[in-house]
N, C-alpha and C positions, 0 to 999 in steps of 0.2 A: 458224577462221569464227565460233563462239560468239562473243569476244572483241569480232568486228567488228560482230555485229548488237546487241551491249549497245553499244556505245561510240554506233553511229548513233541507236540508241533515247534513249538519253541526252540527245544534242547534238539531237532533234528536242523534246522535252520543253524541255529549256530555252531553243531554239527559240521555241517555243508560250508558253511563262509569260513571256518577255520582251515578245511583242508582245498581251497581251494587252488594253492600255489601261486597265486600274483604276488606283482613285485611290492602291494602294499603287505603282504601277509609277511618277509624275510626284512621289509625296510627297517625291523631295529634289531635283530642280527648283526651280534659283532663279527663275524666273522661268515664269507659267502665264497661260494667253491662254485666253479662254471667249467664250460669247456666251449672252446672252438669259436667264442666271439672274443674280438680287445676290451677288457675293461678301460672304465671311463677314467680312469689315473693313468693310462697312457694316453699320451699326446694323439692327436688324432695325424699330425703331422712326423709322428715319431717313425722312424723307417725300418721297414719290417718288408724283406725282399720277397718279390711277387709270388714266388713258389712255396714258402714258408706255409706251413700247417701252423695253424695254433692249437694247440693242446689243452692242458687243464691251465687254468686262471686260479685266484685265492683273493681275495681284497677283505683284509684285516683292517676295519675301523677304527678297533681299539689302539692299534699300533702305527696308526697312518702308511701302512705298506700294502704293496698289491705288488702279486706273482702272474707273470704269464710264461708259458713254457710254448716255446717253438720247435719245431724240425723243418730242416732247409736240405732240401737234396742237393748239397756240393761240399765240395771240400772246407776244413778249416778256416785256413788262409784267404781263401775267395768269401765266408762269410764273415768272418774281420776285417777281411778290407770294406765291404761292403758296407758295414756298422759303421765302422771309423769314418768314413767318407760321409755316409749319411748323417751320423751324429751332428757334425761340423755344418753339414751346407742347412740343415734344418735350426741352426743357432744354439745347439746344446754347446756345452765346454768340455771337453774331455779330459779328465783329470790324471788317468792313467792308462795305459794299453798294453799287458805285459802277459805273457806265457810260456806255454812249450809247444811240442809239435801235436798234442793230444788235448792240449786245453788253454783256453785264455779266458783273460779278465779285463772289461773295460769299464772303470768308472766314469759317470758322466753325471753332469748339471745343468739347471736352466730354471732361472727365475728363483722359485721356492721349491723346485723338484729335482731333489737327487737319486739318484742309482747307481745299479750294478749291471753289467750283461754277462752272464757265466758263459762259456762255451766249450763242448768236449766233443770230439772227432769220434765218430764210428762207421768208419769205413767212407763210401762217398754221402755219409746222412752226416751230419751236426747238430748237437741238438744246443739250443740256447735256452737260460732261462734269464727274463728281464726281471730286475727288481724294483721297484721304484717305490719312496719315500717322501710327501708331500706334507709341510708344516700346514 
């Protein structure tokens, strides 16, 4: 009878450890999804407008790719200008910046980091998708 109690106690302990949800539990996951927080692969000095809201994020460890969605309460032209100026002032090289009245794309790089920012106008709001790749 005592061995059953020990076995049951061990199973409960293992189950509880697996359900903790700590960072260590997901450390080996190839793809991590989040929301509301800048992912670690996005440099701390990467320009983000002060009124931007960080939405969903994705870290793909297998392909060394990170995505971060933003929503900015400003028109497309203003948001694109903010990023073009901000990237260059933080030492990023803008490879291309082009688009239309409703969408725009900026490609950029710095050191071993490269990326692209996609912009979509939706009235007075601009949706932004930042994608970075690191080697």
